[in-house]
N, CA, C, O and the ligand as a Tripos MOL2 file, in Angstrom:
@<TRIPOS>MOLECULE
protein
  317   315    80     0     0
PROTEIN
NO_CHARGES

@<TRIPOS>ATOM
      1 N          35.4300   69.2420  139.4080 N.3       1 MET1
      2 CA         36.1610   70.3350  140.0730 C.3       1 MET1
      3 C          36.8790   71.2070  139.0600 C.2       1 MET1
      4 O          36.9130   72.4330  139.1700 O.2       1 MET1
      5 N          37.4490   70.5400  138.0790 N.am      2 LYS2
      6 CA         38.1840   71.2640  137.0480 C.3       2 LYS2
      7 C          37.2560   72.1890  136.2520 C.2       2 LYS2
      8 O          37.6270   73.3040  135.8860 O.2       2 LYS2
      9 N          36.0490   71.6970  135.9980 N.am      3 ASN3
     10 CA         35.0580   72.4940  135.2700 C.3       3 ASN3
     11 C          34.6270   73.7320  136.0430 C.2       3 ASN3
     12 O          34.3620   74.7830  135.4600 O.2       3 ASN3
     13 N          34.5610   73.5940  137.3530 N.am      4 LEU4
     14 CA         34.1580   74.7180  138.1980 C.3       4 LEU4
     15 C          35.1820   75.8580  138.0960 C.2       4 LEU4
     16 O          34.8150   77.0230  137.9380 O.2       4 LEU4
     17 N          36.4580   75.5040  138.1860 N.am      5 ILE5
     18 CA         37.5290   76.5040  138.0790 C.3       5 ILE5
     19 C          37.5010   77.1780  136.7060 C.2       5 ILE5
     20 O          37.6800   78.3900  136.5880 O.2       5 ILE5
     21 N          37.2770   76.3830  135.6950 N.am      6 LEU6
     22 CA         37.2340   76.9130  134.3290 C.3       6 LEU6
     23 C          36.0900   77.9140  134.1640 C.2       6 LEU6
     24 O          36.2670   78.9790  133.5720 O.2       6 LEU6
     25 N          34.9210   77.5650  134.6910 N.am      7 SER7
     26 CA         33.7760   78.4730  134.5530 C.3       7 SER7
     27 C          33.9790   79.7440  135.3760 C.2       7 SER7
     28 O          33.4770   80.8060  135.0070 O.2       7 SER7
     29 N          34.6980   79.6470  136.4700 N.am      8 LEU8
     30 CA         35.0150   80.8350  137.2710 C.3       8 LEU8
     31 C          35.9260   81.7820  136.4890 C.2       8 LEU8
     32 O          35.7360   82.9980  136.5060 O.2       8 LEU8
     33 N          36.9050   81.2170  135.8140 N.am      9 LEU9
     34 CA         37.8410   82.0150  135.0140 C.3       9 LEU9
     35 C          37.1230   82.7290  133.8690 C.2       9 LEU9
     36 O          37.4070   83.8880  133.5670 O.2       9 LEU9
     37 N          36.1970   82.0240  133.2440 N.am     10 ILE10
     38 CA         35.4270   82.6200  132.1510 C.3      10 ILE10
     39 C          34.5580   83.7640  132.6920 C.2      10 ILE10
     40 O          34.4240   84.8110  132.0590 O.2      10 ILE10
     41 N          33.9770   83.5440  133.8610 N.am     11 GLY11
     42 CA         33.1550   84.5700  134.5010 C.3      11 GLY11
     43 C          33.9520   85.8190  134.8140 C.2      11 GLY11
     44 O          33.4690   86.9330  134.6120 O.2      11 GLY11
     45 N          35.1670   85.6450  135.3040 N.am     12 LEU12
     46 CA         36.0250   86.7860  135.6300 C.3      12 LEU12
     47 C          36.4300   87.5660  134.3860 C.2      12 LEU12
     48 O          36.4790   88.7960  134.4000 O.2      12 LEU12
     49 N          36.7170   86.8460  133.3210 N.am     13 SER13
     50 CA         37.1590   87.5000  132.0950 C.3      13 SER13
     51 C          36.0530   88.3590  131.4750 C.2      13 SER13
     52 O          36.3360   89.2920  130.7240 O.2      13 SER13
     53 N          34.7940   88.0400  131.7920 N.am     14 LEU14
     54 CA         33.6760   88.8350  131.2830 C.3      14 LEU14
     55 C          33.6620   90.2430  131.8850 C.2      14 LEU14
     56 O          33.1860   91.1950  131.2650 O.2      14 LEU14
     57 N          34.2000   90.3530  133.1130 N.am     15 PHE15
     58 CA         34.2390   91.6650  133.7630 C.3      15 PHE15
     59 C          35.3530   92.5560  133.1900 C.2      15 PHE15
     60 O          35.3250   93.7780  133.3330 O.2      15 PHE15
     61 N          36.3070   91.9300  132.5570 N.am     16 ALA16
     62 CA         37.4600   92.6690  132.0470 C.3      16 ALA16
     63 C          37.2270   93.1960  130.6320 C.2      16 ALA16
     64 O          38.1400   93.1800  129.8050 O.2      16 ALA16
     65 N          36.0270   93.6540  130.3550 N.am     17 THR17
     66 CA         35.7320   94.2180  129.0370 C.3      17 THR17
     67 C          36.3520   95.6040  128.9060 C.2      17 THR17
     68 O          36.4490   96.3210  129.9020 O.2      17 THR17
     69 N          36.7680   95.9990  127.7230 N.am     18 PRO18
     70 CA         37.4250   97.3040  127.5460 C.3      18 PRO18
     71 C          36.4590   98.4850  127.5270 C.2      18 PRO18
     72 O          36.9030   99.6250  127.3880 O.2      18 PRO18
     73 N          35.1610   98.2520  127.6610 N.am     19 ALA19
     74 CA         34.1680   99.3290  127.5560 C.3      19 ALA19
     75 C          34.3820  100.4250  128.5970 C.2      19 ALA19
     76 O          34.2610  101.6100  128.2890 O.2      19 ALA19
     77 N          34.6990  100.0300  129.8200 N.am     20 PHE20
     78 CA         34.8440  101.0070  130.9010 C.3      20 PHE20
     79 C          36.0190  101.9530  130.6500 C.2      20 PHE20
     80 O          35.8640  103.1720  130.7180 O.2      20 PHE20
     81 N          37.1930  101.3870  130.3590 N.am     21 SER21
     82 CA         38.3760  102.2220  130.1550 C.3      21 SER21
     83 C          38.2440  103.0900  128.9010 C.2      21 SER21
     84 O          38.7680  104.2030  128.8660 O.2      21 SER21
     85 N          37.5600  102.6010  127.8880 N.am     22 THR22
     86 CA         37.3620  103.3750  126.6640 C.3      22 THR22
     87 C          36.5180  104.6150  126.9440 C.2      22 THR22
     88 O          36.8300  105.6980  126.4500 O.2      22 THR22
     89 N          35.4580  104.4670  127.7290 N.am     23 SER23
     90 CA         34.6130  105.6140  128.0340 C.3      23 SER23
     91 C          35.3550  106.6420  128.8690 C.2      23 SER23
     92 O          35.0910  107.8380  128.7490 O.2      23 SER23
     93 N          36.2780  106.1990  129.7120 N.am     24 CYS24
     94 CA         37.1000  107.1150  130.5080 C.3      24 CYS24
     95 C          38.0000  107.9550  129.6020 C.2      24 CYS24
     96 O          38.1200  109.1660  129.7850 O.2      24 CYS24
     97 N          38.6140  107.3170  128.6480 N.am     25 VAL25
     98 CA         39.4980  108.0090  127.7110 C.3      25 VAL25
     99 C          38.7140  109.0180  126.8780 C.2      25 VAL25
    100 O          39.1700  110.1410  126.6670 O.2      25 VAL25
    101 N          37.5400  108.6180  126.4080 N.am     26 ASN26
    102 CA         36.6950  109.5070  125.6200 C.3      26 ASN26
    103 C          36.2840  110.7400  126.4110 C.2      26 ASN26
    104 O          36.2870  111.8490  125.8770 O.2      26 ASN26
    105 N          35.9320  110.5570  127.6720 N.am     27 THR27
    106 CA         35.5460  111.6690  128.5270 C.3      27 THR27
    107 C          36.7120  112.6280  128.7070 C.2      27 THR27
    108 O          36.5450  113.8470  128.6580 O.2      27 THR27
    109 N          37.8850  112.0660  128.9140 N.am     28 TYR28
    110 CA         39.0790  112.8960  129.1260 C.3      28 TYR28
    111 C          39.3680  113.7720  127.9020 C.2      28 TYR28
    112 O          39.6420  114.9640  128.0440 O.2      28 TYR28
    113 N          39.3100  113.1990  126.7320 N.am     29 PHE29
    114 CA         39.6430  113.9710  125.5370 C.3      29 PHE29
    115 C          38.5510  114.9770  125.1600 C.2      29 PHE29
    116 O          38.8550  116.0810  124.7060 O.2      29 PHE29
    117 N          37.2980  114.6040  125.3450 N.am     30 SER30
    118 CA         36.2240  115.5220  124.9810 C.3      30 SER30
    119 C          36.1410  116.6970  125.9540 C.2      30 SER30
    120 O          35.6640  117.7690  125.5840 O.2      30 SER30
    121 N          36.6000  116.5080  127.1950 N.am     31 ASP31
    122 CA         36.5560  117.5830  128.1890 C.3      31 ASP31
    123 C          37.7310  118.5510  128.0430 C.2      31 ASP31
    124 O          37.7100  119.6420  128.6120 O.2      31 ASP31
    125 N          38.7200  118.1700  127.3070 N.am     32 LYS32
    126 CA         39.9660  118.9300  127.2440 C.3      32 LYS32
    127 C          39.7830  120.3860  126.7940 C.2      32 LYS32
    128 O          40.4070  121.2910  127.3490 O.2      32 LYS32
    129 N          38.9410  120.6050  125.8060 N.am     33 LYS33
    130 CA         38.7690  121.9450  125.2640 C.3      33 LYS33
    131 C          37.5450  122.6640  125.8420 C.2      33 LYS33
    132 O          37.2220  123.7750  125.4200 O.2      33 LYS33
    133 N          36.8720  122.0380  126.7960 N.am     34 GLU34
    134 CA         35.6530  122.6270  127.3400 C.3      34 GLU34
    135 C          35.9480  123.8130  128.2560 C.2      34 GLU34
    136 O          36.9530  123.8370  128.9660 O.2      34 GLU34
    137 N          35.0610  124.7800  128.2220 N.am     35 VAL35
    138 CA         35.1340  125.9130  129.1330 C.3      35 VAL35
    139 C          34.2880  125.5680  130.3560 C.2      35 VAL35
    140 O          33.1330  125.1620  130.2220 O.2      35 VAL35
    141 N          34.8560  125.7260  131.5320 N.am     36 THR36
    142 CA         34.1080  125.4400  132.7530 C.3      36 THR36
    143 C          33.2400  126.6370  133.1260 C.2      36 THR36
    144 O          33.7230  127.7640  133.2290 O.2      36 THR36
    145 N          31.9690  126.3770  133.3230 N.am     37 VAL37
    146 CA         31.0330  127.4060  133.7780 C.3      37 VAL37
    147 C          30.2570  126.8330  134.9660 C.2      37 VAL37
    148 O          30.4130  125.6630  135.3160 O.2      37 VAL37
    149 N          29.4270  127.6660  135.5740 N.am     38 TYR38
    150 CA         28.6860  127.2330  136.7610 C.3      38 TYR38
    151 C          27.2110  127.5810  136.6260 C.2      38 TYR38
    152 O          26.8480  128.6650  136.1690 O.2      38 TYR38
    153 N          26.3770  126.6420  137.0320 N.am     39 THR39
    154 CA         24.9410  126.8900  137.0510 C.3      39 THR39
    155 C          24.4770  126.9020  138.5080 C.2      39 THR39
    156 O          25.2200  126.4990  139.4030 O.2      39 THR39
    157 N          23.2700  127.3560  138.7380 N.am     40 THR40
    158 CA         22.6990  127.3550  140.0830 C.3      40 THR40
    159 C          21.5330  126.3810  140.1440 C.2      40 THR40
    160 O          21.0250  125.9300  139.1170 O.2      40 THR40
    161 N          21.1170  126.0630  141.3730 N.am     41 LYS41
    162 CA         20.0230  125.1010  141.5650 C.3      41 LYS41
    163 C          18.7160  125.6120  140.9690 C.2      41 LYS41
    164 O          17.9350  124.8360  140.4180 O.2      41 LYS41
    165 N          18.4820  126.9000  141.0770 N.am     42 THR42
    166 CA         17.1810  127.4480  140.6980 C.3      42 THR42
    167 C          17.2070  128.2340  139.3890 C.2      42 THR42
    168 O          16.1840  128.3460  138.7130 O.2      42 THR42
    169 N          18.3660  128.7770  139.0270 N.am     43 GLY43
    170 CA         18.4330  129.6540  137.8590 C.3      43 GLY43
    171 C          18.4820  128.9020  136.5470 C.2      43 GLY43
    172 O          18.6800  127.6870  136.5120 O.2      43 GLY43
    173 N          18.2960  129.6530  135.4550 N.am     44 ASN44
    174 CA         18.3960  129.0560  134.1260 C.3      44 ASN44
    175 C          19.5090  129.7150  133.3170 C.2      44 ASN44
    176 O          19.4770  129.7370  132.0860 O.2      44 ASN44
    177 N          20.5050  130.2580  134.0460 N.am     45 LYS45
    178 CA         21.6570  130.8870  133.4060 C.3      45 LYS45
    179 C          22.9360  130.1830  133.8430 C.2      45 LYS45
    180 O          22.9790  129.5650  134.9060 O.2      45 LYS45
    181 N          23.9780  130.2770  133.0210 N.am     46 TYR46
    182 CA         25.2900  129.7790  133.4380 C.3      46 TYR46
    183 C          26.2340  130.9530  133.6500 C.2      46 TYR46
    184 O          26.0980  131.9970  133.0110 O.2      46 TYR46
    185 N          27.1900  130.7700  134.5520 N.am     47 HIS47
    186 CA         28.0190  131.8760  135.0350 C.3      47 HIS47
    187 C          29.4970  131.5220  135.0580 C.2      47 HIS47
    188 O          29.8760  130.3520  135.0000 O.2      47 HIS47
    189 N          30.3330  132.5700  135.1450 N.am     48 THR48
    190 CA         31.7470  132.3480  135.4100 C.3      48 THR48
    191 C          31.9070  132.0820  136.9080 C.2      48 THR48
    192 O          30.9910  132.3440  137.6870 O.2      48 THR48
    193 N          33.0600  131.5680  137.3060 N.am     49 GLY49
    194 CA         33.2720  131.1620  138.6980 C.3      49 GLY49
    195 C          33.1800  132.2790  139.7190 C.2      49 GLY49
    196 O          32.9950  132.0130  140.9070 O.2      49 GLY49
    197 N          33.3060  133.5270  139.2820 N.am     50 THR50
    198 CA         33.3330  134.6410  140.2300 C.3      50 THR50
    199 C          32.0180  135.4130  140.2970 C.2      50 THR50
    200 O          31.9270  136.4030  141.0230 O.2      50 THR50
    201 N          31.0110  134.9850  139.5630 N.am     51 CYS51
    202 CA         29.7540  135.7320  139.5170 C.3      51 CYS51
    203 C          29.0550  135.7520  140.8760 C.2      51 CYS51
    204 O          29.0690  134.7620  141.6080 O.2      51 CYS51
    205 N          28.4450  136.8900  141.2020 N.am     52 ARG52
    206 CA         27.7770  137.0280  142.5110 C.3      52 ARG52
    207 C          26.5180  136.1780  142.6190 C.2      52 ARG52
    208 O          26.0490  135.9100  143.7260 O.2      52 ARG52
    209 N          25.9700  135.7550  141.5010 N.am     53 TYR53
    210 CA         24.7810  134.9050  141.5300 C.3      53 TYR53
    211 C          25.0820  133.4980  142.0380 C.2      53 TYR53
    212 O          24.1680  132.7160  142.3020 O.2      53 TYR53
    213 N          26.3520  133.1860  142.1700 N.am     54 LEU54
    214 CA         26.7230  131.8470  142.6240 C.3      54 LEU54
    215 C          26.8390  131.7330  144.1420 C.2      54 LEU54
    216 O          27.3160  130.7190  144.6510 O.2      54 LEU54
    217 N          26.4110  132.7530  144.8580 N.am     55 SER55
    218 CA         26.5500  132.7380  146.3180 C.3      55 SER55
    219 C          25.6760  131.6740  146.9840 C.2      55 SER55
    220 O          26.0280  131.1600  148.0450 O.2      55 SER55
    221 N          24.5480  131.3460  146.3700 N.am     56 ARG56
    222 CA         23.6310  130.3640  146.9830 C.3      56 ARG56
    223 C          23.9450  128.9360  146.5700 C.2      56 ARG56
    224 O          23.9480  128.0280  147.4010 O.2      56 ARG56
    225 N          24.2090  128.7420  145.2890 N.am     57 SER57
    226 CA         24.5720  127.4070  144.8240 C.3      57 SER57
    227 C          25.5270  127.5430  143.6530 C.2      57 SER57
    228 O          25.4810  128.5210  142.9070 O.2      57 SER57
    229 N          26.3830  126.5620  143.4990 N.am     58 LYS58
    230 CA         27.4250  126.6200  142.4680 C.3      58 LYS58
    231 C          27.6450  125.2080  141.9500 C.2      58 LYS58
    232 O          28.2870  124.3900  142.6090 O.2      58 LYS58
    233 N          27.1090  124.9260  140.7660 N.am     59 ILE59
    234 CA         27.2150  123.5930  140.1920 C.3      59 ILE59
    235 C          28.1450  123.6580  138.9890 C.2      59 ILE59
    236 O          27.8350  124.2940  137.9820 O.2      59 ILE59
    237 N          29.2810  122.9970  139.1080 N.am     60 GLU60
    238 CA         30.2720  123.0410  138.0300 C.3      60 GLU60
    239 C          29.8160  122.2140  136.8360 C.2      60 GLU60
    240 O          29.3490  121.0860  136.9920 O.2      60 GLU60
    241 N          29.9570  122.7860  135.6430 N.am     61 THR61
    242 CA         29.6260  122.0730  134.4120 C.3      61 THR61
    243 C          30.4730  122.6700  133.2890 C.2      61 THR61
    244 O          31.3690  123.4750  133.5430 O.2      61 THR61
    245 N          30.1920  122.2800  132.0640 N.am     62 THR62
    246 CA         30.8870  122.8810  130.9380 C.3      62 THR62
    247 C          29.9090  123.7630  130.1680 C.2      62 THR62
    248 O          28.6940  123.5840  130.2470 O.2      62 THR62
    249 N          30.4530  124.7040  129.4320 N.am     63 LYS63
    250 CA         29.6240  125.6350  128.6670 C.3      63 LYS63
    251 C          28.7340  124.8800  127.6820 C.2      63 LYS63
    252 O          27.5530  125.1900  127.5200 O.2      63 LYS63
    253 N          29.3280  123.8860  127.0310 N.am     64 LYS64
    254 CA         28.6030  123.0590  126.0570 C.3      64 LYS64
    255 C          27.4300  122.3410  126.7220 C.2      64 LYS64
    256 O          26.3180  122.3250  126.1930 O.2      64 LYS64
    257 N          27.6900  121.7520  127.8800 N.am     65 ALA65
    258 CA         26.6480  121.0170  128.6050 C.3      65 ALA65
    259 C          25.5600  121.9610  129.0980 C.2      65 ALA65
    260 O          24.3780  121.6180  129.0720 O.2      65 ALA65
    261 N          25.9550  123.1480  129.5450 N.am     66 ALA66
    262 CA         24.9870  124.1200  130.0390 C.3      66 ALA66
    263 C          24.0610  124.5780  128.9160 C.2      66 ALA66
    264 O          22.8480  124.6690  129.1090 O.2      66 ALA66
    265 N          24.6210  124.8620  127.7570 N.am     67 ILE67
    266 CA         23.8240  125.3090  126.6130 C.3      67 ILE67
    267 C          22.8820  124.1970  126.1560 C.2      67 ILE67
    268 O          21.7020  124.4380  125.9010 O.2      67 ILE67
    269 N          23.4080  122.9900  126.0590 N.am     68 SER68
    270 CA         22.5630  121.8640  125.6310 C.3      68 SER68
    271 C          21.5100  121.5130  126.6760 C.2      68 SER68
    272 O          20.4980  120.8880  126.3600 O.2      68 SER68
    273 N          21.7550  121.9200  127.9330 N.am     69 GLY69
    274 CA         20.7760  121.6880  128.9910 C.3      69 GLY69
    275 C          19.7430  122.8020  129.0810 C.2      69 GLY69
    276 O          18.9010  122.7930  129.9790 O.2      69 GLY69
    277 N          19.7970  123.7650  128.1590 N.am     70 GLY70
    278 CA         18.8000  124.8260  128.1110 C.3      70 GLY70
    279 C          19.1730  126.0860  128.8840 C.2      70 GLY70
    280 O          18.3540  126.9920  129.0340 O.2      70 GLY70
    281 N          20.4260  126.1420  129.3800 N.am     71 TYR71
    282 CA         20.8590  127.3200  130.1190 C.3      71 TYR71
    283 C          21.3080  128.4320  129.1740 C.2      71 TYR71
    284 O          21.8380  128.1650  128.0960 O.2      71 TYR71
    285 N          21.0920  129.6760  129.5860 N.am     72 GLY72
    286 CA         21.5290  130.8230  128.8080 C.3      72 GLY72
    287 C          22.6780  131.5230  129.5130 C.2      72 GLY72
    288 O          22.9050  131.3050  130.7040 O.2      72 GLY72
    289 N          23.4070  132.3670  128.7830 N.am     73 ALA73
    290 CA         24.5440  133.0860  129.3570 C.3      73 ALA73
    291 C          24.0500  134.1820  130.3020 C.2      73 ALA73
    292 O          23.0920  134.8910  129.9950 O.2      73 ALA73
    293 N          24.7070  134.3140  131.4430 N.am     74 CYS74
    294 CA         24.3640  135.3530  132.4080 C.3      74 CYS74
    295 C          24.7050  136.7330  131.8300 C.2      74 CYS74
    296 O          25.7660  136.9120  131.2320 O.2      74 CYS74
    297 N          23.8060  137.7000  132.0090 N.am     75 SER75
    298 CA         24.0500  139.0320  131.4620 C.3      75 SER75
    299 C          24.9510  139.8690  132.3620 C.2      75 SER75
    300 O          25.4160  140.9290  131.9430 O.2      75 SER75
    301 N          25.2050  139.4230  133.5760 N.am     76 ILE76
    302 CA         26.0700  140.1540  134.5100 C.3      76 ILE76
    303 C          27.5390  139.7800  134.2990 C.2      76 ILE76
    304 O          28.3810  140.6560  134.0970 O.2      76 ILE76
    305 N          27.8430  138.4910  134.3440 N.am     77 CYS77
    306 CA         29.2580  138.0700  134.2590 C.3      77 CYS77
    307 C          29.6730  137.7260  132.8280 C.2      77 CYS77
    308 O          30.8660  137.6050  132.5500 O.2      77 CYS77
    309 N          28.7240  137.5680  131.9300 N.am     78 LYS78
    310 CA         28.9960  137.2840  130.5040 C.3      78 LYS78
    311 C          30.0280  136.1590  130.3030 C.2      78 LYS78
    312 O          31.1360  136.4110  129.8290 O.2      78 LYS78
    313 N          29.6650  134.9320  130.6600 N.am     79 PRO79
    314 CA         30.6040  133.8040  130.5200 C.3      79 PRO79
    315 C          30.8880  133.4330  129.0620 C.2      79 PRO79
    316 O          31.6560  132.5080  128.7990 O.2      79 PRO79
    317 ZN         26.5890  135.4670  136.2420 Zn       80 ZN80
@<TRIPOS>BOND
     1     1     2 1
     2     2     3 1
     3     3     4 2
     4     3     5 am
     5     5     6 1
     6     6     7 1
     7     7     8 2
     8     7     9 am
     9     9    10 1
    10    10    11 1
    11    11    12 2
    12    11    13 am
    13    13    14 1
    14    14    15 1
    15    15    16 2
    16    15    17 am
    17    17    18 1
    18    18    19 1
    19    19    20 2
    20    19    21 am
    21    21    22 1
    22    22    23 1
    23    23    24 2
    24    23    25 am
    25    25    26 1
    26    26    27 1
    27    27    28 2
    28    27    29 am
    29    29    30 1
    30    30    31 1
    31    31    32 2
    32    31    33 am
    33    33    34 1
    34    34    35 1
    35    35    36 2
    36    35    37 am
    37    37    38 1
    38    38    39 1
    39    39    40 2
    40    39    41 am
    41    41    42 1
    42    42    43 1
    43    43    44 2
    44    43    45 am
    45    45    46 1
    46    46    47 1
    47    47    48 2
    48    47    49 am
    49    49    50 1
    50    50    51 1
    51    51    52 2
    52    51    53 am
    53    53    54 1
    54    54    55 1
    55    55    56 2
    56    55    57 am
    57    57    58 1
    58    58    59 1
    59    59    60 2
    60    59    61 am
    61    61    62 1
    62    62    63 1
    63    63    64 2
    64    63    65 am
    65    65    66 1
    66    66    67 1
    67    67    68 2
    68    67    69 am
    69    69    70 1
    70    70    71 1
    71    71    72 2
    72    71    73 am
    73    73    74 1
    74    74    75 1
    75    75    76 2
    76    75    77 am
    77    77    78 1
    78    78    79 1
    79    79    80 2
    80    79    81 am
    81    81    82 1
    82    82    83 1
    83    83    84 2
    84    83    85 am
    85    85    86 1
    86    86    87 1
    87    87    88 2
    88    87    89 am
    89    89    90 1
    90    90    91 1
    91    91    92 2
    92    91    93 am
    93    93    94 1
    94    94    95 1
    95    95    96 2
    96    95    97 am
    97    97    98 1
    98    98    99 1
    99    99   100 2
   100    99   101 am
   101   101   102 1
   102   102   103 1
   103   103   104 2
   104   103   105 am
   105   105   106 1
   106   106   107 1
   107   107   108 2
   108   107   109 am
   109   109   110 1
   110   110   111 1
   111   111   112 2
   112   111   113 am
   113   113   114 1
   114   114   115 1
   115   115   116 2
   116   115   117 am
   117   117   118 1
   118   118   119 1
   119   119   120 2
   120   119   121 am
   121   121   122 1
   122   122   123 1
   123   123   124 2
   124   123   125 am
   125   125   126 1
   126   126   127 1
   127   127   128 2
   128   127   129 am
   129   129   130 1
   130   130   131 1
   131   131   132 2
   132   131   133 am
   133   133   134 1
   134   134   135 1
   135   135   136 2
   136   135   137 am
   137   137   138 1
   138   138   139 1
   139   139   140 2
   140   139   141 am
   141   141   142 1
   142   142   143 1
   143   143   144 2
   144   143   145 am
   145   145   146 1
   146   146   147 1
   147   147   148 2
   148   147   149 am
   149   149   150 1
   150   150   151 1
   151   151   152 2
   152   151   153 am
   153   153   154 1
   154   154   155 1
   155   155   156 2
   156   155   157 am
   157   157   158 1
   158   158   159 1
   159   159   160 2
   160   159   161 am
   161   161   162 1
   162   162   163 1
   163   163   164 2
   164   163   165 am
   165   165   166 1
   166   166   167 1
   167   167   168 2
   168   167   169 am
   169   169   170 1
   170   170   171 1
   171   171   172 2
   172   171   173 am
   173   173   174 1
   174   174   175 1
   175   175   176 2
   176   175   177 am
   177   177   178 1
   178   178   179 1
   179   179   180 2
   180   179   181 am
   181   181   182 1
   182   182   183 1
   183   183   184 2
   184   183   185 am
   185   185   186 1
   186   186   187 1
   187   187   188 2
   188   187   189 am
   189   189   190 1
   190   190   191 1
   191   191   192 2
   192   191   193 am
   193   193   194 1
   194   194   195 1
   195   195   196 2
   196   195   197 am
   197   197   198 1
   198   198   199 1
   199   199   200 2
   200   199   201 am
   201   201   202 1
   202   202   203 1
   203   203   204 2
   204   203   205 am
   205   205   206 1
   206   206   207 1
   207   207   208 2
   208   207   209 am
   209   209   210 1
   210   210   211 1
   211   211   212 2
   212   211   213 am
   213   213   214 1
   214   214   215 1
   215   215   216 2
   216   215   217 am
   217   217   218 1
   218   218   219 1
   219   219   220 2
   220   219   221 am
   221   221   222 1
   222   222   223 1
   223   223   224 2
   224   223   225 am
   225   225   226 1
   226   226   227 1
   227   227   228 2
   228   227   229 am
   229   229   230 1
   230   230   231 1
   231   231   232 2
   232   231   233 am
   233   233   234 1
   234   234   235 1
   235   235   236 2
   236   235   237 am
   237   237   238 1
   238   238   239 1
   239   239   240 2
   240   239   241 am
   241   241   242 1
   242   242   243 1
   243   243   244 2
   244   243   245 am
   245   245   246 1
   246   246   247 1
   247   247   248 2
   248   247   249 am
   249   249   250 1
   250   250   251 1
   251   251   252 2
   252   251   253 am
   253   253   254 1
   254   254   255 1
   255   255   256 2
   256   255   257 am
   257   257   258 1
   258   258   259 1
   259   259   260 2
   260   259   261 am
   261   261   262 1
   262   262   263 1
   263   263   264 2
   264   263   265 am
   265   265   266 1
   266   266   267 1
   267   267   268 2
   268   267   269 am
   269   269   270 1
   270   270   271 1
   271   271   272 2
   272   271   273 am
   273   273   274 1
   274   274   275 1
   275   275   276 2
   276   275   277 am
   277   277   278 1
   278   278   279 1
   279   279   280 2
   280   279   281 am
   281   281   282 1
   282   282   283 1
   283   283   284 2
   284   283   285 am
   285   285   286 1
   286   286   287 1
   287   287   288 2
   288   287   289 am
   289   289   290 1
   290   290   291 1
   291   291   292 2
   292   291   293 am
   293   293   294 1
   294   294   295 1
   295   295   296 2
   296   295   297 am
   297   297   298 1
   298   298   299 1
   299   299   300 2
   300   299   301 am
   301   301   302 1
   302   302   303 1
   303   303   304 2
   304   303   305 am
   305   305   306 1
   306   306   307 1
   307   307   308 2
   308   307   309 am
   309   309   310 1
   310   310   311 1
   311   311   312 2
   312   311   313 am
   313   313   314 1
   314   314   315 1
   315   315   316 2
@<TRIPOS>SUBSTRUCTURE
     1 MET1         2 RESIDUE 1 A MET
     2 LYS2         6 RESIDUE 1 A LYS
     3 ASN3        10 RESIDUE 1 A ASN
     4 LEU4        14 RESIDUE 1 A LEU
     5 ILE5        18 RESIDUE 1 A ILE
     6 LEU6        22 RESIDUE 1 A LEU
     7 SER7        26 RESIDUE 1 A SER
     8 LEU8        30 RESIDUE 1 A LEU
     9 LEU9        34 RESIDUE 1 A LEU
    10 ILE10       38 RESIDUE 1 A ILE
    11 GLY11       42 RESIDUE 1 A GLY
    12 LEU12       46 RESIDUE 1 A LEU
    13 SER13       50 RESIDUE 1 A SER
    14 LEU14       54 RESIDUE 1 A LEU
    15 PHE15       58 RESIDUE 1 A PHE
    16 ALA16       62 RESIDUE 1 A ALA
    17 THR17       66 RESIDUE 1 A THR
    18 PRO18       70 RESIDUE 1 A PRO
    19 ALA19       74 RESIDUE 1 A ALA
    20 PHE20       78 RESIDUE 1 A PHE
    21 SER21       82 RESIDUE 1 A SER
    22 THR22       86 RESIDUE 1 A THR
    23 SER23       90 RESIDUE 1 A SER
    24 CYS24       94 RESIDUE 1 A CYS
    25 VAL25       98 RESIDUE 1 A VAL
    26 ASN26      102 RESIDUE 1 A ASN
    27 THR27      106 RESIDUE 1 A THR
    28 TYR28      110 RESIDUE 1 A TYR
    29 PHE29      114 RESIDUE 1 A PHE
    30 SER30      118 RESIDUE 1 A SER
    31 ASP31      122 RESIDUE 1 A ASP
    32 LYS32      126 RESIDUE 1 A LYS
    33 LYS33      130 RESIDUE 1 A LYS
    34 GLU34      134 RESIDUE 1 A GLU
    35 VAL35      138 RESIDUE 1 A VAL
    36 THR36      142 RESIDUE 1 A THR
    37 VAL37      146 RESIDUE 1 A VAL
    38 TYR38      150 RESIDUE 1 A TYR
    39 THR39      154 RESIDUE 1 A THR
    40 THR40      158 RESIDUE 1 A THR
    41 LYS41      162 RESIDUE 1 A LYS
    42 THR42      166 RESIDUE 1 A THR
    43 GLY43      170 RESIDUE 1 A GLY
    44 ASN44      174 RESIDUE 1 A ASN
    45 LYS45      178 RESIDUE 1 A LYS
    46 TYR46      182 RESIDUE 1 A TYR
    47 HIS47      186 RESIDUE 1 A HIS
    48 THR48      190 RESIDUE 1 A THR
    49 GLY49      194 RESIDUE 1 A GLY
    50 THR50      198 RESIDUE 1 A THR
    51 CYS51      202 RESIDUE 1 A CYS
    52 ARG52      206 RESIDUE 1 A ARG
    53 TYR53      210 RESIDUE 1 A TYR
    54 LEU54      214 RESIDUE 1 A LEU
    55 SER55      218 RESIDUE 1 A SER
    56 ARG56      222 RESIDUE 1 A ARG
    57 SER57      226 RESIDUE 1 A SER
    58 LYS58      230 RESIDUE 1 A LYS
    59 ILE59      234 RESIDUE 1 A ILE
    60 GLU60      238 RESIDUE 1 A GLU
    61 THR61      242 RESIDUE 1 A THR
    62 THR62      246 RESIDUE 1 A THR
    63 LYS63      250 RESIDUE 1 A LYS
    64 LYS64      254 RESIDUE 1 A LYS
    65 ALA65      258 RESIDUE 1 A ALA
    66 ALA66      262 RESIDUE 1 A ALA
    67 ILE67      266 RESIDUE 1 A ILE
    68 SER68      270 RESIDUE 1 A SER
    69 GLY69      274 RESIDUE 1 A GLY
    70 GLY70      278 RESIDUE 1 A GLY
    71 TYR71      282 RESIDUE 1 A TYR
    72 GLY72      286 RESIDUE 1 A GLY
    73 ALA73      290 RESIDUE 1 A ALA
    74 CYS74      294 RESIDUE 1 A CYS
    75 SER75      298 RESIDUE 1 A SER
    76 ILE76      302 RESIDUE 1 A ILE
    77 CYS77      306 RESIDUE 1 A CYS
    78 LYS78      310 RESIDUE 1 A LYS
    79 PRO79      314 RESIDUE 1 A PRO
    80 ZN80       317 GROUP 0 **** ****
């Protein structure tokens, strides 16, 4: 019986790894200086929040992520 409790405690401690909280902190700091832009479902451009092209779909992302995802700057709103 004592061994069962011990193995349960060891099992629980495996879930308490610091990996999850570390990735949260990293995301928070890396997002701090990002510019928020918006992409659409069908387009290949990224836009500012007020652009008229966002009337159909509006997917929030960062400028860095949009560029690395192959999106180009909109020529109308010039984000
Ligand atoms: Zn635009």
